[in-house]
C-alpha positions in Angstrom: 24.7 -10.8 6.8 21.0 -10.9 7.7 18.5 -11.2 4.9 14.9 -10.2 5.3 11.8 -11.2 3.4 9.2 -8.7 3.2 5.8 -10.4 3.9 3.5 -7.2 4.2 3.1 -3.7 4.5 1.4 -1.2 6.9 0.6 2.2 5.6 0.0 5.2 7.5 -0.3 8.9 6.8 -1.7 10.9 3.8 -1.4 10.5 0.3 -1.5 13.7 -2.1 -3.3 12.4 -5.1 -6.3 14.0 -6.8 -9.0 11.4 -5.6 -9.5 8.1 -3.7 -9.6 6.0 -6.8 -6.1 7.0 -7.8 -4.8 6.2 -4.5 -6.4 2.9 -4.4 -5.3 2.0 -7.9 -1.7 3.2 -7.1 -1.4 1.3 -3.8 -2.6 -1.8 -5.5 -0.3 -1.8 -8.3 2.7 -1.0 -6.2 2.0 -3.6 -3.3 -0.5 -5.9 -5.0 0.6 -9.2 -3.4 1.7 -7.7 0.0 -1.8 -6.1 1.0 -4.6 -7.9 2.7 -6.8 -4.9 2.7 -6.6 -1.1 2.1 -8.7 0.8 4.5 -10.7 3.7 3.4 -10.5 6.0 6.2 
């Protein structure tokens, strides 16, 4: 059996939320310690 340790996340594509603030807060809450940065464009 192979065990993987997740060390990061790479996000691509679109998010269908009402505004940018909601997206940033949701991503932060879900992936907090796995992200180095969240690009805004």
